[in-house]
Backbone as a chain_set.jsonl record, in Angstrom:
{"seq": "MPRAAAPPVRPGPPAGIVDAWRVPLRSPELPAATFRAVLSLDERARAARMKVGAEEWALARGALRHILAHYLGERPRQLRFERGAVGKPRLAGGRGPQFNLSSRGDLALVAVACDREVGVDIEREDDIAEIQRLSSEFLSPLEAAAVESADPTQRKAAFFAAWTRHEARRKLHGIALEDEPATLPPDQLVVVRAVAVQAGYAAAIAAEGSTWTVRAREVTEAL", "coords": {"N": [[132.938, 22.75, 69.483], [133.793, 22.7, 66.065], [132.35, 20.536, 63.618], [134.057, 17.92, 61.868], [134.857, 18.159, 58.392], [132.727, 16.617, 56.015], [133.527, 13.574, 54.268], [134.396, 13.685, 50.76], [131.932, 12.986, 48.251], [132.201, 10.266, 46.171], [132.516, 8.282, 43.106], [130.617, 5.277, 43.356], [128.67, 3.159, 45.55], [125.286, 4.276, 46.379], [125.014, 7.229, 48.481], [125.29, 6.657, 51.956], [125.19, 3.938, 51.816], [126.984, 0.956, 52.219], [128.6, -1.207, 50.243], [128.96, -4.679, 50.382], [130.943, -6.907, 49.062], [130.955, -10.224, 48.235], [133.373, -12.674, 47.665], [133.925, -15.694, 46.509], [136.703, -17.506, 46.457], [137.464, -19.951, 45.407], [135.468, -20.92, 43.8], [134.107, -22.894, 41.223], [132.586, -21.603, 39.38], [133.557, -19.098, 38.997], [135.678, -17.047, 37.005], [138.81, -17.662, 37.292], [141.095, -17.179, 35.766], [140.441, -14.781, 34.564], [140.53, -12.992, 36.692], [143.263, -13.099, 37.364], [144.38, -12.067, 35.045], [144.141, -9.293, 35.062], [145.924, -8.209, 36.817], [148.571, -6.016, 37.87], [152.06, -5.608, 36.896], [153.6, -5.298, 39.206], [151.89, -6.405, 41.127], [151.784, -9.036, 40.241], [154.443, -9.74, 40.632], [154.616, -9.513, 43.405], [152.854, -11.553, 44.229], [154.296, -13.719, 43.262], [156.438, -13.756, 45.0], [155.365, -14.537, 47.37], [155.137, -17.054, 49.806], [153.099, -18.429, 50.983], [149.644, -18.651, 50.402], [149.561, -17.311, 47.951], [148.034, -17.695, 45.589], [145.389, -17.248, 46.441], [145.621, -14.596, 47.291], [146.215, -13.295, 44.865], [143.891, -13.804, 43.348], [141.95, -12.513, 44.921], [142.856, -9.892, 44.764], [142.61, -9.407, 42.009], [139.832, -9.632, 41.811], [139.086, -7.417, 43.36], [139.934, -5.347, 41.67], [138.147, -5.665, 39.514], [135.743, -5.099, 40.817], [136.032, -2.38, 41.649], [136.405, -1.202, 39.129], [133.913, -1.632, 38.111], [132.344, 0.353, 39.313], [133.574, 2.638, 38.338], [133.516, 2.514, 35.591], [135.681, 1.768, 34.052], [138.529, -0.016, 32.665], [139.596, -2.886, 34.43], [142.366, -3.412, 34.595], [143.559, -0.98, 34.185], [143.491, 0.496, 36.494], [145.12, 2.281, 39.101], [146.953, 2.169, 42.118], [147.661, 3.582, 45.354], [149.18, 4.364, 48.545], [147.845, 5.714, 51.531], [148.613, 8.184, 54.11], [148.951, 6.601, 56.391], [149.347, 4.172, 55.318], [147.144, 2.832, 54.254], [145.568, 1.266, 51.511], [144.49, 2.946, 48.513], [142.784, 4.324, 45.642], [144.829, 5.751, 43.126], [145.614, 9.211, 43.267], [143.504, 9.9, 44.851], [140.985, 9.52, 43.828], [137.814, 7.966, 42.982], [135.935, 5.371, 44.763], [135.961, 4.823, 48.383], [137.495, 1.978, 49.86], [137.991, -1.367, 51.109], [139.693, -4.447, 51.642], [139.487, -7.847, 52.582], [140.634, -11.153, 53.117], [140.35, -14.652, 53.668], [141.254, -17.94, 53.771], [139.171, -19.603, 51.569], [137.596, -17.463, 50.885], [136.815, -14.067, 50.21], [136.191, -10.637, 51.107], [134.972, -7.541, 50.124], [134.633, -4.203, 50.968], [132.898, -1.293, 50.027], [132.421, 2.191, 49.676], [130.989, 5.418, 48.937], [131.105, 7.747, 50.361], [132.39, 7.703, 52.811], [135.0, 6.516, 55.001], [135.989, 3.073, 55.153], [136.365, -0.134, 56.739], [137.16, -3.603, 56.71], [136.845, -6.982, 57.831], [137.389, -10.468, 57.629], [137.112, -13.721, 58.883], [137.964, -17.165, 59.182], [136.235, -19.532, 61.023], [138.002, -21.373, 62.551], [139.093, -24.118, 64.684], [140.497, -22.988, 67.664], [142.941, -22.631, 70.109], [143.742, -20.645, 71.801], [141.987, -18.708, 72.741], [141.415, -17.27, 75.123], [143.88, -16.021, 75.724], [144.378, -14.463, 73.397], [142.121, -12.843, 73.419], [142.404, -11.37, 75.829], [144.789, -10.088, 75.316], [144.53, -8.573, 72.972], [141.867, -7.673, 72.481], [139.377, -5.243, 73.54], [138.771, -4.541, 77.046], [135.999, -4.805, 77.566], [135.04, -6.295, 75.35], [136.613, -8.593, 75.622], [135.682, -9.553, 78.072], [133.065, -10.186, 77.369], [133.454, -12.286, 75.597], [134.617, -14.159, 77.327], [132.502, -14.641, 79.096], [130.665, -15.903, 77.547], [128.556, -18.671, 76.671], [130.085, -21.873, 76.845], [129.708, -23.448, 74.526], [129.295, -21.538, 72.64], [131.456, -19.938, 72.644], [133.627, -19.844, 70.833], [132.424, -18.783, 68.505], [131.647, -16.314, 69.552], [134.134, -15.199, 70.08], [135.293, -14.943, 67.47], [133.459, -13.217, 66.296], [133.854, -10.916, 67.852], [136.536, -10.506, 67.281], [136.614, -9.952, 64.499], [135.19, -7.541, 64.498], [136.976, -5.944, 65.925], [139.264, -5.988, 64.226], [138.19, -4.884, 61.874], [137.694, -2.246, 62.673], [140.341, -1.378, 63.096], [141.397, -1.659, 60.501], [139.912, 0.211, 59.122], [141.183, 2.547, 59.862], [143.68, 2.006, 58.909], [145.674, 0.776, 60.461], [147.997, -1.493, 61.986], [147.814, -4.744, 63.631], [149.483, -4.75, 65.862], [149.725, -2.102, 66.476], [148.868, 0.854, 68.388], [145.435, 1.54, 69.225], [143.476, 3.782, 67.192], [143.119, 7.233, 68.044], [140.222, 8.916, 68.244], [138.645, 11.956, 67.152], [136.453, 13.834, 69.345], [133.961, 14.211, 68.12], [133.752, 12.321, 66.159], [132.34, 9.423, 64.959], [132.458, 5.926, 64.839], [130.98, 3.093, 63.543], [130.415, -0.39, 63.834], [129.411, -3.219, 62.04], [128.128, -6.516, 61.912], [128.504, -8.94, 59.29], [126.841, -11.303, 57.423], [128.231, -13.954, 55.747], [128.978, -16.622, 55.026], [128.545, -19.983, 56.116], [130.603, -20.961, 58.807], [132.309, -18.815, 58.725], [133.179, -15.593, 60.011], [132.442, -12.122, 59.826], [132.908, -8.559, 59.563], [132.085, -5.096, 59.145], [133.416, -1.88, 59.401], [132.591, 1.544, 59.566], [132.621, 5.092, 59.052], [130.509, 7.237, 60.921], [126.948, 6.782, 61.614], [124.755, 6.567, 60.03], [124.385, 4.57, 57.95], [123.964, 1.683, 55.88], [124.385, -1.837, 55.181], [124.804, -3.34, 52.038], [124.435, -6.353, 50.543], [126.425, -7.97, 48.118], [127.423, -9.846, 45.195], [130.394, -11.011, 43.642], [130.11, -11.752, 41.008], [128.369, -9.93, 39.913], [129.92, -7.852, 39.095], [131.303, -8.629, 36.924]], "CA": [[133.954, 22.343, 68.507], [133.177, 22.49, 64.755], [132.42, 19.162, 63.126], [134.979, 17.701, 60.758], [134.217, 18.193, 57.087], [132.315, 15.304, 55.529], [134.339, 13.105, 53.141], [133.772, 13.971, 49.47], [131.181, 11.891, 47.644], [132.911, 9.809, 44.981], [131.793, 7.174, 42.468], [130.453, 4.122, 44.226], [127.265, 2.937, 45.897], [124.603, 5.501, 46.819], [125.396, 7.729, 49.797], [124.642, 5.958, 53.053], [125.236, 2.498, 51.561], [128.285, 0.301, 52.1], [128.464, -2.473, 49.529], [129.799, -5.775, 50.866], [131.085, -7.822, 47.931], [131.445, -11.549, 48.599], [134.196, -13.248, 46.594], [134.348, -17.075, 46.776], [137.927, -17.58, 45.668], [137.649, -21.27, 44.798], [134.25, -21.358, 43.132], [134.321, -23.258, 39.813], [131.793, -20.726, 38.526], [134.249, -17.826, 38.816], [136.79, -17.154, 36.038], [140.071, -17.328, 37.963], [142.032, -16.616, 34.789], [140.046, -13.386, 34.344], [141.042, -12.223, 37.824], [144.731, -13.018, 37.264], [144.782, -11.329, 33.846], [144.082, -7.836, 35.242], [146.919, -7.776, 37.793], [149.708, -5.249, 37.376], [153.34, -6.311, 37.008], [153.983, -5.289, 40.62], [151.052, -7.373, 41.834], [152.24, -10.378, 39.847], [155.718, -9.978, 41.296], [154.353, -9.737, 44.83], [152.287, -12.897, 44.371], [155.365, -14.689, 43.016], [157.319, -13.787, 46.169], [154.652, -15.063, 48.527], [155.328, -18.489, 50.023], [151.82, -18.985, 51.425], [148.457, -17.877, 50.053], [149.765, -16.467, 46.77], [146.927, -17.828, 44.651], [144.222, -16.569, 47.015], [145.883, -13.152, 47.269], [146.108, -12.818, 43.487], [142.489, -13.826, 42.937], [141.245, -11.46, 45.649], [143.28, -8.6, 44.208], [141.968, -9.266, 40.712], [138.412, -9.366, 42.055], [138.997, -6.021, 43.795], [140.047, -4.493, 40.48], [136.889, -5.733, 38.773], [134.702, -4.428, 41.591], [136.218, -0.937, 41.558], [136.171, -0.815, 37.739], [132.458, -1.663, 37.937], [131.824, 1.671, 39.686], [134.219, 3.721, 37.592], [133.335, 2.37, 34.154], [137.0, 1.669, 33.437], [139.068, -1.366, 32.589], [140.231, -3.226, 35.711], [143.831, -3.385, 34.556], [144.02, 0.405, 34.115], [143.442, 1.137, 37.806], [146.391, 2.439, 39.79], [146.757, 2.293, 43.555], [148.691, 4.19, 46.187], [148.892, 4.214, 49.97], [147.684, 6.962, 52.247], [149.644, 8.551, 55.087], [149.18, 5.503, 57.336], [149.564, 2.94, 54.58], [145.923, 2.192, 53.768], [145.467, 1.382, 50.049], [143.42, 3.732, 47.905], [143.043, 4.571, 44.233], [145.785, 6.838, 42.929], [145.053, 10.534, 43.087], [142.374, 10.108, 45.738], [139.713, 9.438, 43.118], [137.128, 6.699, 43.137], [135.325, 5.124, 46.066], [136.742, 4.261, 49.477], [137.32, 0.531, 49.834], [138.876, -2.183, 51.935], [139.643, -5.853, 51.244], [139.953, -8.852, 53.532], [140.437, -12.516, 52.622], [140.772, -15.717, 54.562], [140.904, -19.228, 53.202], [138.572, -19.607, 50.238], [136.598, -16.402, 50.781], [137.251, -12.676, 50.395], [135.102, -9.671, 51.263], [135.382, -6.183, 49.76], [133.689, -3.167, 51.369], [133.035, -0.108, 49.17], [131.513, 3.301, 49.981], [131.301, 6.629, 48.182], [131.058, 8.947, 51.187], [132.963, 7.488, 54.15], [136.041, 5.498, 55.088], [135.495, 1.773, 55.574], [137.307, -1.202, 57.048], [136.47, -4.883, 56.69], [137.629, -8.152, 58.214], [136.725, -11.765, 57.542], [137.905, -14.773, 59.513], [137.395, -18.504, 59.172], [136.052, -19.947, 62.418], [138.726, -22.609, 62.814], [139.343, -24.407, 66.091], [141.595, -22.174, 68.158], [143.162, -23.007, 71.507], [144.258, -19.518, 72.574], [140.96, -17.673, 72.766], [141.554, -16.421, 76.304], [145.081, -15.181, 75.608], [144.19, -13.483, 72.337], [141.106, -11.888, 73.862], [142.944, -10.475, 76.856], [145.947, -9.331, 74.802], [144.235, -7.682, 71.846], [140.532, -7.09, 72.498], [139.098, -4.31, 74.623], [138.295, -5.259, 78.238], [134.58, -5.114, 77.443], [134.879, -7.393, 74.398], [137.227, -9.783, 76.211], [134.77, -10.052, 79.101], [131.911, -10.779, 76.693], [133.884, -13.588, 75.083], [134.838, -15.039, 78.471], [131.238, -14.972, 79.732], [129.795, -16.617, 76.614], [128.381, -20.102, 76.894], [131.222, -22.592, 76.235], [129.395, -23.909, 73.175], [129.237, -20.376, 71.753], [132.612, -19.069, 72.899], [134.409, -19.656, 69.612], [131.695, -17.839, 67.65], [131.717, -14.999, 70.193], [135.492, -14.686, 69.88], [135.515, -14.508, 66.09], [132.633, -12.032, 66.065], [134.555, -9.788, 68.478], [137.824, -10.291, 66.592], [136.383, -9.271, 63.22], [134.853, -6.144, 64.801], [138.238, -5.308, 66.322], [140.121, -5.818, 63.052], [137.554, -3.956, 60.937], [137.98, -0.891, 63.17], [141.746, -1.063, 62.825], [141.626, -1.527, 59.066], [139.341, 1.484, 58.7], [142.2, 3.581, 60.082], [144.929, 1.601, 58.289], [146.693, 0.468, 61.458], [148.268, -2.916, 62.132], [147.353, -5.367, 64.869], [150.353, -4.416, 66.99], [149.7, -0.666, 66.723], [147.889, 1.356, 69.343], [144.179, 1.951, 68.588], [143.41, 5.183, 66.787], [142.416, 8.171, 68.921], [139.272, 9.62, 67.405], [138.111, 13.228, 67.651], [135.217, 13.618, 70.127], [132.741, 14.241, 67.314], [133.826, 11.309, 65.105], [131.726, 8.168, 65.368], [132.67, 4.754, 63.987], [130.047, 2.004, 63.847], [130.818, -1.674, 63.27], [128.265, -4.105, 61.861], [128.426, -7.871, 61.456], [128.047, -9.264, 57.94], [126.697, -12.74, 57.198], [128.841, -14.263, 54.458], [128.969, -18.048, 54.719], [128.715, -20.807, 57.305], [131.995, -21.203, 59.144], [133.061, -17.571, 58.638], [132.669, -14.381, 60.661], [132.886, -10.926, 59.106], [132.375, -7.295, 60.067], [132.457, -3.877, 58.436], [133.435, -0.644, 60.179], [132.481, 2.723, 58.711], [132.428, 6.344, 59.758], [129.121, 7.647, 61.062], [125.983, 5.745, 61.964], [123.636, 6.567, 59.085], [124.72, 3.754, 56.783], [123.519, 0.297, 55.911], [125.164, -2.753, 54.352], [124.123, -3.979, 50.914], [125.174, -7.553, 50.144], [126.611, -8.111, 46.687], [128.237, -10.966, 44.765], [131.395, -10.527, 42.697], [129.644, -11.996, 39.646], [127.69, -8.728, 39.421], [130.912, -6.903, 38.575], [132.0, -9.236, 35.774]], "C": [[133.288, 22.107, 67.152], [133.352, 21.045, 64.316], [133.395, 19.084, 61.968], [134.197, 17.703, 59.447], [133.887, 16.777, 56.637], [133.221, 14.874, 54.379], [133.645, 13.419, 51.828], [133.03, 12.739, 48.956], [131.843, 11.535, 46.325], [132.099, 8.722, 44.298], [131.729, 5.973, 43.395], [128.992, 3.862, 44.478], [126.59, 4.251, 46.264], [125.087, 5.928, 48.199], [124.605, 7.002, 50.877], [124.611, 4.446, 52.896], [126.687, 2.05, 51.538], [128.051, -1.047, 51.425], [129.451, -3.485, 50.093], [129.829, -6.848, 49.783], [131.699, -9.14, 48.403], [132.164, -12.167, 47.409], [134.614, -14.656, 46.986], [135.531, -17.432, 45.879], [138.123, -18.907, 44.95], [136.406, -21.782, 44.097], [134.545, -21.713, 41.674], [133.552, -22.363, 38.847], [132.486, -19.385, 38.255], [135.464, -17.999, 37.902], [138.115, -16.728, 36.672], [141.053, -16.686, 36.996], [141.72, -15.148, 34.508], [140.556, -12.502, 35.465], [142.549, -12.045, 37.716], [145.159, -12.094, 36.126], [144.843, -9.827, 34.062], [145.124, -7.331, 36.242], [148.03, -6.983, 37.125], [150.979, -6.083, 37.501], [153.799, -6.38, 38.461], [153.181, -6.315, 41.415], [151.453, -8.805, 41.491], [153.547, -10.725, 40.55], [155.521, -10.247, 42.785], [153.803, -11.139, 45.064], [153.371, -13.957, 44.188], [156.301, -14.818, 44.21], [156.661, -14.44, 47.381], [154.839, -16.577, 48.619], [154.04, -19.186, 50.432], [150.701, -18.068, 50.959], [148.574, -17.025, 48.806], [148.57, -16.508, 45.826], [145.694, -17.084, 45.165], [144.405, -15.057, 46.976], [145.693, -12.6, 45.863], [144.655, -12.768, 43.024], [141.695, -12.724, 43.631], [141.589, -10.089, 45.09], [142.658, -8.364, 42.829], [140.482, -8.976, 40.843], [138.2, -7.921, 42.491], [139.053, -5.078, 42.595], [138.744, -4.504, 39.676], [135.777, -4.98, 39.497], [134.831, -2.912, 41.476], [135.975, -0.433, 40.131], [134.681, -0.787, 37.427], [131.846, -0.303, 38.271], [132.337, 2.771, 38.764], [133.987, 3.657, 36.096], [134.65, 2.32, 33.409], [137.43, 0.213, 33.358], [139.806, -1.695, 33.883], [141.746, -3.08, 35.7], [144.379, -1.961, 34.542], [144.09, 1.086, 35.48], [144.83, 1.177, 38.434], [146.116, 2.734, 41.26], [147.929, 3.014, 44.207], [148.317, 3.948, 47.64], [148.806, 5.586, 50.613], [148.767, 7.158, 53.286], [149.951, 7.424, 56.061], [149.263, 4.156, 56.628], [148.325, 2.255, 54.045], [145.818, 2.358, 52.251], [144.281, 2.241, 49.617], [143.743, 3.874, 46.428], [143.933, 5.801, 44.079], [145.074, 8.153, 42.68], [143.848, 10.815, 43.959], [141.029, 10.043, 45.061], [139.059, 8.093, 43.413], [136.623, 6.477, 44.548], [136.337, 4.704, 47.119], [136.47, 2.757, 49.509], [138.272, -0.116, 50.826], [138.628, -3.641, 51.593], [140.153, -6.727, 52.373], [139.7, -10.221, 52.933], [140.975, -13.507, 53.634], [140.323, -17.037, 53.964], [140.352, -19.074, 51.801], [137.602, -18.457, 50.004], [137.237, -15.034, 51.006], [136.013, -11.796, 50.498], [135.668, -8.286, 50.975], [134.282, -5.218, 50.182], [133.957, -1.913, 50.541], [131.996, 0.927, 49.582], [131.936, 4.521, 49.183], [131.53, 7.826, 49.088], [131.637, 8.771, 52.583], [134.063, 6.444, 54.068], [135.44, 4.201, 55.624], [136.661, 0.85, 55.918], [136.534, -2.503, 57.107], [137.412, -5.98, 57.159], [136.767, -9.391, 58.089], [137.664, -12.805, 58.121], [137.174, -16.098, 59.363], [137.361, -19.007, 60.606], [136.673, -21.324, 62.658], [138.787, -22.862, 64.313], [140.583, -23.64, 66.537], [141.716, -22.387, 69.664], [143.531, -21.827, 72.395], [143.254, -18.383, 72.66], [141.168, -16.723, 73.944], [142.751, -15.493, 76.184], [144.889, -14.094, 74.561], [143.173, -12.42, 72.741], [141.687, -10.879, 74.835], [144.065, -9.601, 76.319], [145.549, -8.284, 73.779], [142.857, -7.022, 71.902], [140.386, -6.092, 73.636], [138.63, -5.1, 75.844], [136.826, -5.668, 78.145], [134.358, -6.306, 76.512], [135.461, -8.686, 74.954], [136.319, -10.402, 77.263], [133.555, -10.725, 78.471], [132.251, -12.156, 76.14], [134.005, -14.583, 76.232], [133.52, -15.497, 79.088], [130.277, -15.732, 78.816], [129.675, -18.082, 77.013], [129.519, -20.854, 76.203], [130.959, -23.078, 74.816], [129.373, -22.776, 72.154], [130.478, -19.5, 71.84], [133.437, -18.823, 71.649], [133.734, -18.653, 68.685], [131.762, -16.431, 68.224], [133.098, -14.375, 69.992], [135.677, -14.154, 68.463], [134.649, -13.302, 65.731], [133.316, -10.788, 66.631], [135.838, -9.462, 67.72], [137.618, -9.564, 65.266], [135.966, -7.819, 63.441], [136.114, -5.348, 65.116], [139.101, -5.007, 65.098], [139.505, -4.853, 62.04], [137.78, -2.512, 61.366], [139.409, -0.482, 62.832], [141.995, -0.831, 61.338], [140.983, -0.263, 58.506], [140.388, 2.593, 58.796], [143.554, 3.211, 59.484], [146.026, 1.27, 59.273], [146.796, -1.036, 61.66], [147.832, -3.417, 63.499], [148.17, -4.922, 66.068], [150.366, -2.928, 67.317], [148.665, -0.302, 67.776], [146.602, 1.732, 68.607], [144.19, 3.433, 68.26], [142.646, 6.0, 67.813], [141.515, 9.037, 68.056], [138.905, 10.972, 67.998], [136.794, 12.984, 68.38], [133.959, 13.546, 69.275], [132.763, 13.212, 66.183], [133.319, 9.973, 65.637], [132.049, 7.087, 64.35], [131.739, 3.648, 64.465], [130.529, 0.741, 63.141], [129.6, -2.581, 63.199], [128.733, -5.469, 61.356], [127.835, -8.087, 60.066], [127.985, -10.788, 57.815], [127.225, -13.08, 55.813], [128.713, -15.727, 54.075], [129.152, -18.816, 56.017], [130.186, -21.084, 57.544], [132.873, -19.977, 59.075], [132.366, -16.494, 59.474], [133.222, -13.185, 59.906], [132.23, -9.701, 59.706], [132.883, -6.153, 59.209], [132.389, -2.716, 59.413], [133.357, 0.527, 59.204], [132.229, 3.948, 59.569], [130.946, 6.694, 59.795], [128.224, 6.476, 61.409], [124.868, 5.611, 60.945], [124.02, 5.833, 57.804], [124.215, 2.338, 56.989], [124.377, -0.523, 54.955], [124.28, -3.324, 53.252], [124.971, -5.152, 50.433], [125.228, -7.668, 48.629], [127.519, -9.311, 46.4], [129.174, -10.5, 43.644], [130.96, -10.771, 41.243], [128.914, -10.788, 39.049], [128.655, -7.758, 38.764], [131.621, -7.434, 37.332], [131.217, -9.01, 34.487]], "O": [[132.3, 21.376, 67.088], [134.367, 20.412, 64.602], [133.549, 20.028, 61.193], [133.034, 17.303, 59.398], [134.669, 15.85, 56.85], [133.646, 15.717, 53.589], [132.415, 13.422, 51.777], [133.441, 11.604, 49.194], [132.026, 12.393, 45.461], [131.091, 8.275, 44.846], [132.676, 5.69, 44.129], [128.146, 4.3, 43.698], [127.278, 5.256, 46.445], [125.519, 5.095, 48.995], [123.406, 6.762, 50.733], [124.065, 3.745, 53.748], [127.527, 2.692, 50.909], [127.381, -1.92, 51.978], [130.633, -3.186, 50.261], [128.869, -7.599, 49.608], [132.823, -9.168, 48.905], [131.643, -12.187, 46.294], [135.579, -14.81, 47.735], [135.366, -17.635, 44.676], [138.876, -18.976, 43.979], [136.306, -22.979, 43.827], [135.164, -20.923, 40.962], [133.824, -22.358, 37.646], [132.055, -18.626, 37.387], [136.193, -18.985, 38.015], [138.494, -15.56, 36.593], [141.767, -15.752, 37.363], [142.627, -14.358, 34.243], [140.973, -11.372, 35.215], [143.059, -10.95, 37.953], [146.181, -11.415, 36.227], [145.535, -9.137, 33.314], [145.194, -6.126, 36.487], [148.39, -7.235, 35.975], [150.976, -7.139, 38.134], [154.327, -7.402, 38.899], [153.726, -7.01, 42.272], [151.457, -9.68, 42.357], [153.741, -11.852, 41.005], [156.185, -11.112, 43.356], [154.233, -11.833, 45.985], [153.367, -14.977, 44.877], [156.897, -15.876, 44.415], [157.35, -14.849, 48.316], [154.713, -17.288, 47.622], [153.901, -20.395, 50.249], [150.792, -16.848, 51.101], [147.777, -16.107, 48.611], [148.142, -15.471, 45.32], [145.034, -16.372, 44.408], [143.468, -14.32, 46.667], [145.076, -11.549, 45.688], [144.235, -11.804, 42.384], [140.859, -12.072, 43.004], [140.72, -9.227, 44.958], [142.23, -7.252, 42.519], [139.93, -8.177, 40.087], [137.252, -7.27, 42.052], [138.291, -4.114, 42.526], [138.293, -3.457, 39.211], [134.966, -4.304, 38.865], [133.838, -2.228, 41.231], [135.403, 0.641, 39.942], [134.233, -0.013, 36.581], [130.927, 0.146, 37.585], [131.616, 3.718, 38.451], [134.231, 4.638, 35.393], [134.74, 2.773, 32.268], [136.779, -0.673, 33.91], [140.565, -0.866, 34.384], [142.338, -2.666, 36.697], [145.551, -1.755, 34.856], [144.693, 2.152, 35.603], [145.611, 0.233, 38.314], [145.175, 3.451, 41.602], [149.038, 3.046, 43.673], [147.258, 3.392, 47.93], [149.575, 6.493, 50.297], [149.729, 6.392, 53.341], [151.088, 7.295, 56.515], [149.249, 3.112, 57.279], [148.434, 1.192, 53.434], [145.964, 3.471, 51.747], [143.23, 2.261, 50.257], [144.861, 3.576, 46.006], [143.796, 6.774, 44.821], [144.065, 8.208, 41.976], [143.225, 11.868, 43.824], [140.025, 10.459, 45.64], [139.667, 7.204, 44.009], [136.856, 7.301, 45.432], [137.444, 4.277, 46.789], [135.357, 2.314, 49.224], [139.22, 0.502, 51.311], [137.501, -4.034, 51.29], [141.132, -6.391, 53.039], [138.664, -10.438, 52.305], [141.932, -13.229, 54.357], [139.139, -17.226, 53.683], [140.997, -18.477, 50.938], [136.858, -18.472, 49.024], [138.09, -14.868, 51.879], [134.932, -12.162, 50.037], [136.709, -7.905, 51.511], [133.125, -5.391, 49.799], [135.109, -1.514, 50.372], [130.833, 0.593, 49.811], [133.098, 4.648, 48.796], [132.092, 8.828, 48.646], [131.4, 9.607, 53.455], [134.06, 5.592, 53.179], [134.514, 4.217, 56.435], [137.784, 1.035, 55.45], [135.372, -2.513, 57.512], [138.619, -5.924, 56.922], [135.576, -9.374, 58.399], [138.87, -12.772, 57.875], [135.945, -16.16, 59.409], [138.358, -18.913, 61.322], [135.976, -22.301, 62.929], [138.566, -21.956, 65.116], [141.604, -23.651, 65.85], [140.728, -22.332, 70.396], [143.626, -21.98, 73.613], [143.639, -17.214, 72.651], [141.103, -15.505, 73.778], [142.652, -14.308, 76.503], [145.202, -12.93, 74.81], [143.347, -11.238, 72.441], [141.487, -9.674, 74.685], [144.275, -8.492, 76.81], [146.16, -7.218, 73.717], [142.7, -5.905, 71.41], [141.175, -6.094, 74.581], [138.141, -6.22, 75.696], [136.452, -6.751, 78.594], [133.591, -7.215, 76.83], [134.876, -9.755, 74.783], [136.196, -11.624, 77.344], [133.069, -11.73, 78.989], [131.438, -13.078, 76.205], [133.546, -15.72, 76.123], [133.427, -16.631, 79.558], [129.206, -16.155, 79.25], [130.583, -18.653, 77.617], [129.884, -20.506, 75.08], [131.873, -23.119, 73.993], [129.426, -23.019, 70.948], [130.556, -18.453, 71.198], [133.902, -17.705, 71.427], [134.395, -17.77, 68.139], [131.915, -15.461, 67.48], [133.216, -13.171, 69.763], [136.164, -13.038, 68.276], [135.068, -12.456, 64.942], [133.356, -9.742, 65.984], [136.186, -8.295, 67.54], [138.376, -8.649, 64.944], [136.345, -6.949, 62.657], [136.296, -4.229, 64.638], [139.611, -3.896, 64.953], [140.229, -4.082, 61.411], [138.03, -1.647, 60.527], [139.653, 0.621, 62.342], [142.721, 0.09, 60.962], [141.464, 0.281, 57.511], [140.47, 3.463, 57.929], [144.487, 4.012, 59.54], [147.202, 1.459, 58.963], [145.811, -1.762, 61.525], [147.523, -2.638, 64.4], [147.633, -4.735, 67.16], [150.95, -2.523, 68.322], [147.715, -1.045, 68.024], [146.669, 2.2, 67.471], [144.822, 4.235, 68.947], [141.657, 5.538, 68.382], [141.999, 9.807, 67.227], [138.858, 11.119, 69.219], [136.088, 12.025, 68.067], [132.99, 12.891, 69.659], [131.876, 13.228, 65.329], [133.814, 9.464, 66.642], [131.931, 7.303, 63.144], [131.716, 3.31, 65.648], [130.992, 0.79, 62.001], [128.848, -2.704, 64.166], [129.609, -5.567, 60.496], [126.811, -7.503, 59.71], [128.972, -11.476, 58.074], [126.73, -12.558, 54.814], [128.38, -16.046, 52.934], [129.841, -18.347, 56.922], [130.929, -21.4, 56.615], [134.072, -20.069, 59.338], [131.144, -16.486, 59.622], [134.345, -13.229, 59.402], [131.145, -9.777, 60.282], [133.964, -6.225, 58.624], [131.422, -2.582, 60.163], [133.983, 0.504, 58.145], [131.693, 3.852, 60.673], [130.22, 6.476, 58.825], [128.671, 5.331, 61.49], [124.11, 4.642, 60.985], [123.983, 6.403, 56.713], [124.06, 1.865, 58.115], [125.01, 0.014, 54.046], [123.149, -3.74, 53.503], [126.095, -4.962, 49.97], [124.223, -7.49, 47.942], [128.289, -9.735, 47.262], [128.787, -9.691, 42.801], [131.406, -10.059, 40.343], [128.848, -10.639, 37.829], [128.242, -6.926, 37.957], [132.458, -6.739, 36.755], [131.646, -9.447, 33.419]]}, "num_chains": 1, "name": "protein.A"}
């Protein structure tokens, strides 16, 4: 079977690198007003409709614009977005790097690559009483068994590590939690790697292929 064509190389990090941009949404050192100022009218309207998490969503979205503009050499407010066939956000016209955004609580994480699709998930390791149910209902049998067999003192960490891997895979393909997992061609490989972001959080990045590494970055570099 012939191999699928490689994704086009677009502006972004060097080939084989996935940049992981950490965005502390409540840091007094970050210019929140600067993030809000670059939002489009549609983004402002969406934030206004949100009953929970509107401020965090707006700041994360503004940070995403600054990060992508950093690669493209354009003004953050000029960027336009669209959704692909399965609803995954991308830059309009298919230009620019591949990216994915995840935020939880006071922290967001943006994954960016020039030569492969990416997915990212970040979760706050809060106390959770339904680890067994969530594991058995949503995780693969192998991952659920690993969580169940973990030492009780490490079970919560094991769950969130598995959960972020699970969600990063899904977000790479643009599918929701309740959707069936994507069926990959036999020659398509997706690798998921954990990302250390901050105490109390778990995060993971999924990307096509295996010949890639994660480069940690801070959003201040894009300002």
